[in-house]
N, C-alpha and C positions, 0 to 999 in steps of 0.2 A: 330128874325133871330140870334140874338145871339149866345140862347143855339142852334139850327140848328148846327153851324160855329165850337162850344165850340166841340159837337156828334161829326160831324164829323173827324174834329183834332184828336179827344180823342182815337176813334175806329179804325182810317184810312182804315175806309171800302171801302173806292173809290178806295184804292189802291191795296185791294187783284185782284190776277186773276180772268177772268169767272172761273167756272164748267163745265160740262157738264148738261144737267137736271137729278138727280137723282130725282123717285116719292118710294115713301111706303104705306103703310097702314094706319098708326101711324103717325103722329110728325106735325111737324110746315115745312111751304117752303116758306123760307123767300127769298123775290127781293128785289134789291136795285138796284134803275133806273138812272140816274144823266145825263144831258147836258149842257154843254158852248162851248162857243168858241173853242176849240182842241177837242167837236164833242161829239159822246154816250157811256158813258159807264152801262156795268149792273154786280152785281153779280149775284149768286142764290147760294142758299145754301139749303141743307134737313136737317132738323129739329137740328140744334144747338141749344142747350140749356144753352148755355153758351157763352164765346168770345164776340169778336165786332164785328159781327154780330147778337146774338141776343139782346145787349145792345142798338146796332141804331134802331133795330126792335123793344123793347118796346117803347123807345121815341118814337118812331114814331105812335105807338097804342097811349101811352097818348094823343098825339095832335089831333085827333079824337073826344075826349069826352068821347069816350065807353069805357066803363067798365068790363074787362077778372079778373077772376080769379090768373090768372100768378103775376100777380102783385099789 
């Protein structure tokens, strides 16, 4: 869990504000959810190919063991 704590600190994704759901015909929808004693948070971004949401999303995908061409 040290790696998860590290990426959360590096990207600060849980400090980003949620935004309205935006959809498109092509791209990725990145949704990050978290719950703790302080409550529930979500971050929703459409098609970010760089930045903190993307970095956290790639980290999370790698945890699955699935292989994608994007990393």
